[in-house]
Structure formats: structure tokens, C-alpha cells
C-alpha positions in Angstrom: 0.0 0.0 -0.1 1.4 3.4 -1.0 2.3 6.0 1.6 -0.8 8.2 0.4 -3.2 5.2 0.9 -1.8 4.7 4.4 -2.5 8.2 5.4 -5.5 8.4 3.8 -6.8 5.3 5.9 -5.1 6.4 9.0 -6.9 10.0 8.6 -10.4 8.0 8.2 -9.8 6.2 11.4 -9.0 9.1 13.0 -12.3 10.6 12.1 -14.4 7.7 13.1 -14.8 7.5 16.9 -14.6 4.1 18.2 -17.5 2.6 20.3 -16.8 2.5 24.0 -15.6 -0.8 25.5 -16.8 -2.8 28.7 -13.5 -3.9 30.7 -12.6 -5.1 33.6 -9.0 -5.2 35.1 -8.5 -7.4 38.1 -5.3 -8.0 40.5 -3.8 -4.6 39.8 -2.4 -1.9 41.9 -4.8 0.7 41.7 -4.3 4.4 42.2 -7.9 6.1 42.4 -6.2 9.8 41.7 -8.3 11.2 44.8 -5.4 11.8 46.9 -5.9 8.2 48.5 -2.9 5.8 48.6 -2.7 2.8 46.0 -4.7 -0.1 46.8 -3.0 -3.4 46.1 -4.8 -6.7 44.4 -7.8 -4.3 43.4 -10.5 -4.2 40.6 -11.8 -1.5 38.1 -14.6 -1.8 36.2 -15.7 0.4 33.1 -19.2 0.1 31.4 -20.7 2.6 28.7 -17.7 4.5 28.7 -17.8 5.4 32.8 -16.3 4.0 35.7 -18.7 1.5 37.5 -16.4 0.7 40.3 -12.8 0.7 41.6 -11.4 -0.5 44.6 -10.7 -3.9 46.7 -13.5 -6.2 46.8 -15.2 -5.0 43.6 -17.2 -7.7 41.7 -17.1 -7.9 37.6 -20.5 -7.8 36.5 -21.3 -10.9 34.4 -20.5 -10.7 30.6 -17.9 -7.8 31.0 -14.2 -9.1 29.6 -11.8 -9.1 32.0 -7.8 -8.3 31.7 -5.4 -9.8 34.4 -3.7 -6.6 36.1 -0.9 -8.8 38.2 2.1 -7.0 38.3 0.7 -3.5 36.6 -0.9 -0.3 38.1 -4.2 1.1 37.0 -4.5 4.8 37.3 -7.2 7.5 35.7 -5.5 9.4 32.8 -3.4 12.3 33.3 -4.8 15.7 33.3 -2.5 18.1 31.8 -3.0 21.7 32.6 -2.3 24.9 30.2 -0.8 23.0 27.3 -0.1 23.8 23.5 -1.2 20.6 22.7 -2.7 20.6 18.9 -1.9 24.4 18.6 1.6 23.6 17.2 3.3 21.4 14.8 6.8 22.5 14.8 7.7 25.4 17.2 9.9 27.5 14.9 7.9 27.1 11.6 5.5 30.0 12.0 2.5 28.3 9.4 2.6 25.5 11.8 2.4 27.3 15.0 -0.7 28.8 16.0 0.2 29.2 19.8 0.1 33.6 19.6 -1.1 36.1 17.5 1.3 38.9 18.0 0.1 41.1 15.2 -3.8 40.5 16.0 -6.2 43.2 16.6 -8.2 41.2 19.0 -6.8 39.6 22.5 -9.4 38.5 24.9 -11.7 37.1 21.9 -8.8 34.9 20.5 -10.5 31.3 20.9 -8.3 28.2 20.2 -11.1 25.6 20.0 -11.6 26.2 16.1 -8.0 25.4 15.5 -6.9 22.5 17.9 -5.7 19.7 15.7 -6.0 16.4 17.3 -4.1 14.9 14.3 -0.7 16.6 15.6 2.3 14.9 17.0 1.8 16.1 20.7 -1.6 14.6 20.8 0.0 11.2 20.1 3.1 11.5 22.0 0.9 12.9 25.3 -1.5 10.0 24.8 1.1 7.4 25.0 2.5 9.1 27.9 -0.9 8.4 30.0 -2.1 11.9 29.6 -6.2 11.6 28.6 -7.3 15.0 29.0 -5.8 18.7 29.0 -6.5 22.5 29.0 -5.2 24.1 25.8 -4.3 27.8 25.7 -3.1 30.5 23.7 0.0 32.5 24.6 -0.4 36.3 25.3 1.0 38.2 21.9 0.7 41.7 21.9 -1.6 42.2 24.6 -1.9 41.1 28.9 -4.9 39.0 27.2 -3.9 35.8 25.8 -7.5 34.7 24.8 -9.6 31.9 26.1 -8.5 28.5 26.2 -10.4 25.1 25.7 -10.6 21.6 27.6 -10.1 18.7 25.4 -9.5 14.7 25.4 -6.8 13.1 23.9 -9.2 10.6 22.1 -7.8 9.5 18.6 -10.8 11.1 16.6 -11.6 14.8 15.7 -14.0 15.2 18.3 -11.4 16.6 20.8 -12.8 19.8 22.1 -14.9 19.1 25.3 -15.4 22.3 26.2 -14.9 25.6 24.3 -13.8 28.8 25.8 -13.6 27.2 29.2 -11.2 30.1 30.8 -9.2 33.1 29.9 -5.9 33.6 30.2 -4.0 36.6 31.2 -0.3 37.6 31.6 0.7 39.9 34.7 3.9 40.2 36.4 7.0 41.0 34.8 5.7 39.7 31.0 2.6 41.4 31.7 4.0 44.7 32.6 6.4 44.4 29.5 3.1 43.8 27.1 0.8 46.5 28.8 3.5 49.3 28.0 6.5 49.0 30.4 5.3 48.5 34.0 3.0 46.6 36.4 1.0 49.8 36.9 0.3 50.0 33.6 -0.9 46.2 33.5 -3.0 46.9 36.4 -4.9 49.8 35.0 -5.3 47.6 31.7 -6.8 45.0 33.7 -9.1 47.1 35.7 -10.2 49.0 32.7 -11.0 46.2 30.8 -13.1 44.2 33.5 -15.0 47.6 33.5 -15.4 48.1 30.3 -16.5 44.5 29.7 -19.2 44.5 32.6 -20.6 47.8 31.3 -21.1 46.1 27.9 -22.6 43.2 29.3 -25.1 45.0 31.4 -26.0 47.3 28.0 -26.2 43.7 26.1 -28.7 42.6 28.7 -30.8 45.9 28.4 -31.1 45.7 24.6 -31.9 41.8 24.1 -32.7 40.3 27.5 -31.1 37.0 27.7 -29.6 35.1 25.1 -32.3 32.6 23.0 -32.7 31.7 19.3 -29.4 33.2 18.0 -25.8 32.0 18.4 -24.0 32.8 21.6 -20.3 34.0 20.4 -17.9 34.5 23.4 -20.7 35.2 26.0 -22.8 37.7 24.4 -25.5 36.9 22.0 -24.0 37.3 18.5 -27.2 39.5 17.2 -26.3 42.2 20.2 -22.5 42.6 19.6 -22.5 45.0 16.7 -25.7 47.2 18.1 -24.9 47.1 22.1 -24.0 51.0 22.9 -20.4 51.6 23.9 -20.5 55.4 25.0 -17.6 57.3 26.5 -14.0 56.2 25.8 -12.9 52.4 25.5 -10.0 50.5 24.7 -11.4 47.2 24.1 -12.7 45.9 20.7 -16.4 44.9 20.8 -15.6 41.4 20.6 -12.8 41.4 23.3 -15.1 43.2 25.4 -18.0 40.8 25.0 -15.1 37.7 25.5 -14.8 39.2 29.0 -18.4 39.4 29.9 -18.4 35.7 31.1 -15.2 36.2 33.1 -16.6 39.6 34.9 -19.9 37.4 36.0 -17.9 34.6 37.0 -19.3 32.5 34.3 -15.8 31.8 32.7 -12.7 31.1 34.7 -10.1 33.6 34.9 -6.5 31.8 34.6 -3.9 34.8 36.1 0.1 33.9 35.1 1.8 35.7 38.4 4.8 34.7 40.2 6.1 36.8 42.9 4.3 37.2 46.3 3.2 41.0 45.8 1.4 40.3 42.7 -0.4 37.4 44.0 -1.6 39.7 46.8 -2.7 42.2 44.3 -4.3 39.5 42.3 -6.3 38.4 45.3 -7.1 41.9 46.3 -8.6 42.1 42.9 -11.6 39.8 44.3 -12.7 42.8 46.5 -13.4 44.9 43.1 -14.8 42.1 41.0 -16.3 39.5 43.7 -17.8 37.3 41.1 -14.4 36.3 39.2 -13.8 32.7 39.3 -9.6 33.1 39.3 -6.8 30.6 39.0 -3.3 31.4 39.8 -0.8 30.1 37.5 2.5 30.1 38.2 2.9 31.3 41.8 6.6 30.7 42.1 6.2 32.8 45.5 3.2 31.3 46.4 4.5 29.9 49.8 5.1 33.1 51.3 1.5 34.1 50.7 0.1 30.7 51.0 -2.3 31.6 54.0 -3.6 34.5 52.1 -4.4 32.2 48.7 -5.8 29.8 51.3 -8.3 31.9 53.2 -9.2 33.5 49.4 -10.1 29.8 48.2 -8.3 30.2 44.9 -6.7 27.6 43.3 -3.2 27.2 41.8 -1.5 25.8 39.1 1.9 25.4 39.7 5.7 24.1 38.1 6.7 21.7 41.0 10.3 21.6 39.7 10.7 25.5 39.8 13.8 26.2 42.3 16.1 28.8 40.7 15.8 32.3 40.9 15.8 32.9 37.2 14.2 36.1 37.4 13.4 39.1 39.7 9.8 37.5 40.3 11.1 34.2 41.3 13.8 34.9 43.6 12.1 32.8 46.2 11.8 29.8 44.2 12.0 26.7 45.8 10.5 23.0 45.2 8.8 23.1 48.4 6.5 25.5 46.8 3.8 23.1 46.3 4.1 21.4 49.1 4.1 24.4 51.5 0.6 25.5 50.0 -0.8 22.3 49.9 -0.1 22.4 53.9 -1.7 25.7 54.2 -4.9 24.4 52.5 -4.5 25.5 49.0 -5.6 23.5 46.0 -2.8 22.9 44.1 -2.5 21.5 40.9 0.9 20.6 38.7 1.3 21.8 35.2 3.7 23.8 33.4 6.7 22.1 32.0 9.5 24.6 31.8 12.1 22.3 34.1 11.2 18.7 32.9 11.3 19.1 29.0 8.7 20.8 27.3 6.1 18.1 27.4 2.9 16.9 29.8 3.8 13.7 29.8 6.7 14.7 32.2 4.1 15.2 34.5 4.9 11.9 36.3 8.4 13.3 37.0 7.5 16.5 38.2 4.9 14.7 40.8 7.4 12.0 41.5 10.0 14.6 42.7 7.4 15.9 45.3 7.2 12.5 46.7 10.9 12.2 47.0 11.3 15.7 48.7 9.9 14.0 52.0 13.5 12.4 52.2 15.5 15.8 52.2 15.9 17.7 55.3 14.1 20.8 55.8 12.1 20.1 52.5 8.2 20.1 52.3 7.0 17.2 49.6 3.7 15.5 49.1 2.4 12.3 50.1 2.1 9.5 47.0 -1.8 10.1 46.7 -1.5 13.8 47.2 1.2 14.0 44.4 -0.5 11.6 41.9 -3.8 13.5 42.7 -1.9 17.1 41.5 -1.7 15.6 38.1 -4.9 14.2 38.2 -8.3 15.0 39.7 -6.8 18.1 41.0 -6.2 19.8 38.0 -9.5 18.4 36.5 -11.4 19.9 39.3 -9.6 23.2 38.9 -10.6 23.0 35.1 -14.5 22.5 36.2 -14.0 18.9 35.6 -15.2 17.0 38.6 -15.7 13.5 37.1 -12.4 13.4 35.1 -8.8 12.3 36.6 -10.3 10.3 39.4 -11.7 5.9 39.5 -14.9 6.6 41.1 -18.2 5.8 40.2 -19.5 7.8 36.9 -16.6 9.3 36.4 -15.2 9.3 32.6 -13.8 5.8 31.6 -9.9 7.0 31.2 -7.6 4.5 32.3 -4.1 4.0 32.1 -2.1 0.6 32.6 1.2 0.8 33.7 4.1 -1.8 33.8 5.1 0.2 37.4 4.6 2.8 39.9 3.7 5.6 37.6 5.8 8.4 39.4 9.0 6.3 38.6 10.6 7.4 35.7 11.2 4.0 34.7 7.4 3.3 34.4 5.5 3.8 31.3 1.7 3.1 30.2 1.3 -0.1 28.4 -2.3 0.6 27.5 -4.6 3.7 27.5 -8.6 3.8 27.7 -10.2 7.4 27.0 -14.2 7.2 27.6 -13.6 3.3 27.5 -12.1 3.2 24.1 -8.3 1.7 24.0 -6.2 4.1 22.0 -3.2 3.1 20.0 0.0 4.3 21.7 1.7 4.3 18.3 3.3 7.7 17.5 6.1 9.3 15.3 9.1 8.6 17.7 7.7 4.8 18.3 7.8 4.6 14.5 11.3 6.1 14.5 12.6 3.4 17.4 11.1 0.6 15.2 12.7 1.9 12.2 16.2 2.2 13.5 16.0 -0.5 16.2 17.3 -2.7 13.9 18.6 -0.7 11.1 20.8 -3.0 8.4 24.1 -1.0 9.0 25.4 -2.8 5.7 23.0 -0.4 3.9 24.7 2.6 5.2 26.4 4.7 2.9 30.1 4.4 2.8 30.7 7.9 4.7 29.5 6.3 7.6 32.6 4.0 7.6 34.9 7.0 8.7 
């Protein structure tokens, strides 16, 4: 079969979602993903794409195919926060990179959901690494407002986007200051002005047309009213950008704020006094441990990088690997995400979580228990994203399973089978094909230049 026919067959297979499989795995070491410790000799049952039961003493319903999980670990799929999955094929090739839009006239209105490509190789790499769900976000280009991110599953089909426009991401701190004109003062003024403009725009839209019904809704405001809503006075946002921020101001859409230093974190928490409906998530929070009590009191969750421990900038002078553990001990909900210290890929999340467990053996350091660490890359980031039924093996949860050949937080372990919504996924990707191609390469066929 020609390469063109093989590619066509692969695309057809990707376009046609497979039916969910009923399956039970018995005799395995099972991690539920809820923060509890692993359970030995346990059973997981999935029917109709959903988890029916998981734990010890679970009976397998009649007629459900059974897999022997001896010597294997079974876990929920990993949830990768704030990824670029499906937005980039080759970072350095602009034509294949939809991550940011430096020259766009829009900012908050930018929406990644229509351009996510589940056929991109990073989907396949991540799936082979045990990642079954993720949030996908744009990066800020010409404004502190990066745009609207989406929630996806990594199943091998084109129905990847589970929730479009799930959150808005903004840049504050050092990078936000640069994007806003050169200082944090400008970034704060720009943010508050934008939220006030969005609030006024939303109120005017409601007065003109009442609640949405019958027409399409675009970025939170009925599309029939975006162009007709009056905007008197001085405004800085385009109509589309203002409309995109309406659900943020009302708390219907999450607001992810990338901020690092302790003073900036407190400044963002104070924003809740002016805009109490904001559904805020802090991203980065390198110095979060210094103000963990205030973060916990505000009830604001955090997505942090576990392995960030170097003062690489002025806003990260107090960086420490104990950051996550100290925030968790203070009562902060912390999910691990961000990949700048363990390779730029979400399949390395287990390395970050495993490092949090290893910290418990370092004098003076604060780590996480095994259960807490695994939850920080499964159920916790899923809950932060608004998906309470993902990243956990509990009755009614998504049937996302990963079978590992060992402890998933050990770097020597790897997934051997992956299910998403009860559908077993292929673990083949470009890297595995290269491995097989060169594993048994006949050196007699190499050009003579290789003899030197």
C-alpha cells in the first residue's frame, strides 16, 4: 500500500470515533487519583465509557471482558494543565504554530477551540504518556490577554474539544508589565479598565436584548447584540474583546492569571474585592508559599510548576521545590502543570509529581504524599478546570484508564495500555515509529561515509 493510501486510512480511522468497550481489570495495584494511597490487588470496572466501580472487593459484572492486571498499576488518565496540544506542529515554523498572535487586532476574543488539531503529533506523544485530558491555551502576544482556552480529551478522533472557551488567560507580573507598556502599573490599569468595560458592555447587551435565546452566542454575548450594543465614552477594547470578557466578570468563565511573586499574588487576590464574581485561578505562583495562608483564605486554586527552584528572574527570587508542598499544607488546592523544568511536554508530569514525593527524604524540604502527588496531576487539575468527573476512578467518572508497567511516579515506568471513555487507544506515534525503524537497522545498507 502506498504512503498516500496509508495516510488516508489513518485519517479515516481518526475521523470515526470508536465505540466504548466494557472492560474490567483485576488483581492490579490501583490508584484512584483522589489523594488516597494505592490499593493492592484491586479491581476497576468500566461500562458504557464510565467507571462503575474501583477498589478492593469489587465484583465483575457478568459478561464484562476481564484483563489480568497482575504486576501492573491502573490509574485514571493524567490531566495536563495549560498545554499547547494541537496548536503547534513545529515551534520554529510559523505556518504550523498557532500559539500566539502578535499582530492580531484582537486579544481576549482569541479562541483556540476552532484551530486545535488532534492529528498533531503532540496529541499522540501525550496519549502514549498517559495523558487523557488537558486544557489548551493560547499565549499572550500583543496584550496581557492571551485569549480563551479549551478543554480537550486526547482520544484518536476529531471530536477533541470537550468545552470551548473554558477559561481566559492573562499575563501579569514581569511579562504582563512588558506587554502592557513597560510596568506593572500599566498592566493593573489595563486589567481593571478591561473588566469594567466588559461589565458595562454586558449590562448594555442585556438591556437591549434580554437573555440569549434563539440566536448564536459568541464569546458570552448573543451575537445579534455584539454589533448593536451602545458603547458610549472612551473604550480601549474592541467589541469582540469586550464581549469575550463578559462571562469572566460574571464568573461564568474562569480567569487564569499568570503571576509569580508574592506581592503580585496578593495584588491579584485584592482584585476579588472589586470584582467579587471572578472565578480566579493563579498560574505559576513561584512565591506562593510566602502567602499561602492568604491564597487559601481566598479559596483560589493554583496551577504550579513543581520543579521550579532557581531564581531565574526578579519575580522568582524565592523559588523553591517546597513551594507546592507548603501551599498544600496551608490548605491551597494545587495542581501541577507547566513544563519548563522537565522538558517541554506534559507527558513528563509524573516526573514532577514523583519529585514531590522524593522531597520528603530531603532534610528541611516539604513534599507531598504519594496520593497527594498523583492527585496533583489527575483529579486536582481536572477539578480546577471544572471537570469533577475526570482524573479519578470513582463511580460515574469518565472511563479514562492507564495501565502502567510499574509505579507511574517512577521515571522507569511507562503506560502499556490507555483507554479514553472506555475506548482503547493506540500508543503508536512518530517517535515509536522512528524507534522501530532504527532499532534493527541493517548497517550494511549505510552509505560508505559512515565507515569513517
